[in-house]
N, C-alpha and C positions, 0 to 999 in steps of 0.2 A: 111286189106292190105295183099297182097300175096307176095310170094317171087319173086324177080326179077331173070332173067336168071343167074346172077352172084351169086345168093344165099345169098346176104348180107342184104336183107331186109326181115323182118318177122313181123307177127302180134304182136309178143311180144316185138318188138323194142320200146324203149322209147326215143324220141329225146331230152328229157330234162335231161337225165342222163349225168353225167360227167365221171364216171368211172364204168365199169362193173366188180366189184370186183370178182364176181363169175367166171369170165374168167381169170383175171390176177393173182389172188392168186395161183391157181394151176400152172400157168406158173412160178411163183417165186419158188414154191416148187420143180418143175421139174428141174429148172436151178440149184438150190442148190444141189439136189441129183446128177445131172449130173457132178458136179465139185468135189464131195466127193472123188472119187478114187484118183485123183491127190494130194489132200491135205492130205488124210489119209496116203498115202505112205510116204509123207514128214514128217508128224507128228509122225509116228511110226517108223521112220528110225532107231533109236537106237535099238528098240526091234527086228525089222526085221533083222538088221545086226547080232544080236546075234543068231537069229534063222536060217537064210539061207545065211548069209555072204554077206550082201548088202553094197558095198562100196559107197563112195560119187560119184564116176564116174558112177556106176551102177544106183544109185538113179537119177542122172541127165539124164541118158539114158532112164530110164523108164518114167520120166516126159516128155522127148523129144518124146517118142513114143506116149504118150497120146495126147499131144498138136500137134505133127507133123501130126498125123492122122487127127485130127480136121482141121488143116490147109489145107490139101490136099482136103478134102471133102466139105469144107465150101461153095464154089460157087455152087456146086451141091445141097447142103442142102438148100441154099437160094431158088433155083429154085423149089426144091421139096416142100418146105413150101408154096410157092406161089401157087403151083399146087393143093396140097391136103388139104390146109388150116392149120391154126395154131393148131387146136385141134387134128387133126389126126397126125400131125407132133410131137406134144408133147407126144401123146400116144405112138408112135413108139419109141421116145427117151427114155421114162421111161422104156420100155421093155428092151432096150439095156443096160440101166444103171443097171437094176436089174440083168441081166446076168453077167455084169462086177463085181459088188460088191459081188454077191453070188459066182462067180467063184473064185475070189481071196480069199474070206473068207473061202471057204471049200476045194478048190482044189489046190491052189498055194503052191508048195513046192520048186520052183526054180525061179530065176529071169526071165528065159525064159517063164515060164508059166504065170507069172504076165504080161509080155509084150504082150502075145497073148490076154489076156483079156482086156488089156489097148487099144488095137486097137479098139475093140467094144466100149470101154468107150469113146474114142476120137470121134467116129462117133456120139455117143449119146450126148456128150457135145456140139458138133457143132450144131447138129440139134435142141437140146433143147434151146440153146441160141438164135438162129436165129428165131425159132418159137415163143419164148417168146417176142422178139422184134416185131414180126408181130402182136402178140396178143395185145401188148400195143398200137401199131400204129392203130389198127382197133377198139379196145375196150375202148379207153380212149380219151376224148375230148382234143383238142389241148391245151386248157388252163390248163390242169392238167398233160400233158405228161411229163413235166420236173420232177415233183415229182415222178411220177410213174416209169419213166425210172431210176430215182435215186434208187427207191426201187428195181427195177428189177436188176440193177447192184449190189445192195447190197447183192443179193443172192450169189455172188461169195465170198466176204469176210465172209459172213455168213457160207459158207461151211468150210472155213478155221477156223472160230471161233469154229464150232462144232468139227473139227478135233483136235484143240488145247485142248478143254475141254476133249476130249476123251483120251488124253494121260494119265493124272493122274487118271481119273475115270474108264477107261476101259483097256487100254493097260497095265498099270502097275498093274492092279488089277486082270484081268482074261485073259489077252493075247491080242495081236494085232489083231488076226483074228476076235475076237468078235466085234471089231470096224467096220470092213467091213460087218460082218453079221448083226449087228444092223442097219447099214445104209440102208440095203435092205428095212427096214420098211418105211423109208422116201420115197424111190422110189415108193413103193406100194401105199402109201398115195397119192402121186402125181397122179399116174395112175388112181386111182378110183375117184379122185375129178375133173378130166378134163371133161368139159361139153360134152355131146354126140352130141348136135346140136349147132354149133357155131353161126349160123345166128342171133339168138335172142339176142346175147350179143354184136353184132357189132354196134358201134356208128359212125365210120368213114368208110363207104364203099369206095373201091378204085374208083378213078375218072374213068368215062367212057372212053374207048379208043377212040382216034381220030388220026388225021394225025400226030400229034406231040407227042403223048403219047401212046406207045404200050406196056406198062408194063416194059419199060427199065428205068434205072436210069437217072434222069435229069442231075446230076452232070457229067461232062466230065470224061471219064474213066482215063485220065491222072491224074486228081486230086484225083480220088478215089484211084488210085495206090499209089500216094504220101502219102495220108492219111493212107493207109494200111501200108506203110513202117514206118511212124511216130508212129502209134499205136503199130506196132510190136516191135519197139525199146523200147517204153515206157512200154509196157506190159512185154516184155522179161526182162527188167531191174528190175521192181518191183516184178514180180512173183518169182524171185530168193530169195527175202527176205522171202516170205512165205515158199518156198521150203527148205531153208537151215537154217532158224533161229533157229530151235530146235537143229540141229547138231552143229551149230556155238556156241549157248549158252552153250552147254555141253563142247565144246572145250575150252571156256574161263572161265570155272569153275562154271557155273550156274547149279544147280541141275535139274534132268529130270522133276520133278514136276513143278518147276518154269519155265523151258524152254517151257513146254506145255502151261502154263498160259501166257507167253509172246506172243506166237502165238495167243492165244485166245483173249487177251486184245487188241493186235495190230490189229487183224482182226475186232474186234468190233469198233475200231477207224475208220477203213475203211468203215464199214457199216454206221456209223454216218456221215462221210464226204460225202458219196455218196447221202444219203438222204437229208442232208442239202443243198448240191449243187443243187439237183433236185428241192427242194423247192424254192431256189433263182431263178432258171430258170423261174419258173411259175410266180414269182413276176415281172420279167423284160421282160419275153417272148423273151429272146435272149440268145443263147449259144455262148459266145465269146471264140474263140480259144486261145486268149491271156490268158484267165483264165486257160485253159487246160495246156498251156505251163508253167504258173506260178506254178501250182500245181505239175507238173512233176519236175520242178526245186527244189521246196521245198522238194519233195521226195528224190531227189539226195542229198540235204543237210542232210537229215535224215540218209541216207546210210553212208555219211561221218562221222557223229557223231557216228553211230553204229560201224563203223570201228575204229575210233580213241579214242572215249570216254570210259574210264573205269567207272564203277559204274553208277552214274546217267546219264552220257552221253550215255551209252549203251541203257538204257531204253527210254530216250528222243528220241534218234535217231530212235529206233524201232517204236515208236509211230508216228513220223513224216513220216518215210518211208512207214508205212502202211496207215496212215490217208491221207496225201497229195498224196503219190505215187499211191494209189488206188482210191482216191476220184474223179478223173477227168473222169472216164469211162462213167458215165451217161451224162455228158456234151457233150462228143464226140459223143455218139450214137444219142443224141437228135439232134445234128447238121446234121448228116447224114440222119436221118429219115425225119427231117423237110424239107430238100432240095430235097427229093425224095418221095413225097407222093404217086406217082403211083406205085412205086416199092421199098418199104422200106426194104423188106427181101432181094431182089436181091442186093441192094446197100450195106446194112450192111453185106451181105455175102462176098462182095469183101473186105471191110475193115477188117472184122473179119478174113479173110485169113491171113492178115498181123499180126493181133493180135496173132493168133495161131502159125504162123511161129516164131514170136518172143519168145513166151513161149516155143516152141519146141527147139529152138536153145539156148536160154538163160541158161536154167538149165544144159544141158550137158556141155556147155562151162565153166560155173561157176564151175561145179563139177570137171572137169579136171584141171582147174587152182588151185582150192583149194587142190586137191589131189597131184598135181605135183609141185606146188609152195607154196602157202599158202592162207589161208582165206583172209588175208590182201590184197594180189594182186587181188583176185577174187572180193572183195568189191570195189576196185578202178576201176576195169573193169566195174562193175555195175554202178558206179557213172558216168563214161564217157559215157556209153550207154544212160543213162537217160538225161544227158545234151545234147547229140546229138539229141535225140528225141524232146526235148523242142525247140531246134533251128530249126529243120525241121518243127515243128508245126507252128512256127512264119512265116517261109517262105511260107508255104501253105496258111496261112491266107492272106498274101498279094496277092497271085495269085487267090484266091477263088472269083468266080463271086458274085456280090452283089445280 
């Protein structure tokens, strides 16, 4: 069998395969590496503050630059991924990630310098996540996409987990810069493991174009925009937990070592929640937006416990906020990709714009509230944002075409 004009059929293709792991595993690694700058800056905030004077407002602003850049470029990165293919897009993303991590690790001596490198990091993160979505859509059979999307989205809390572990093992031992320098290795591993020829790993080629399908999303743009707003609120709310949990933990009397472990264990809860949610999708072959709203609401309850509960309440709240608050992402992406088989990257590029806008705005607003009012007020703000996201998800579910 020879390659078709679209390049998605090859002599090495095996129609009986369910998952092309050789394709999707590098995509997972690339996604994890691409998220590392944002989580490392949050995990090392205490050490960076002592070194270059990083305030909570500045921390929020840097995270805003990272995710804000990603938000601006996401639609273009979706189109680029469709045009050049997921393998080339992932390769480009890992190069930009390497530049970001190495630049901060070796050259950053002011907040402004970090911000410059975080612009490149935001582009890398956006391109890597969209290309990873495309890799899963093309290289995983529909009956396994729920689980694999759960694994793909677990790459994000996996990055936070690594950042949390790095606090006691690297930042407090040899300095925060070595955390960024060490993360370069992860980006390099991703780069060298990406397949050179993607065609042989494709299981689901894109549908042939016809009068009604020209590579555009099937979901009406109005609903995609509403979904983008919903995912933006949800992401913006829960990402502040990862961004500020270490600083907040130290503020309420938790030691720096323990604070890093709270970030690590909470992130692990997010990993497990996303994988389990994906596994359940494959069992029922349906991603219910009601479940997405329920998980976001549970995350909001966790933030409330984190805010109000001393002792055990703090730790239980953190686990709920990370686990449920992060666990719905795979369900959401599965729904978007399932509804748009001809243009999964373009459709997820639209919704991911909202995700990144939420992450970009959430951290700076939280940081300003925490700096100028209190952490308590900032956490109440987060709870309100998450509940609003859940309500909007339920509204979109009623409007969504069957």
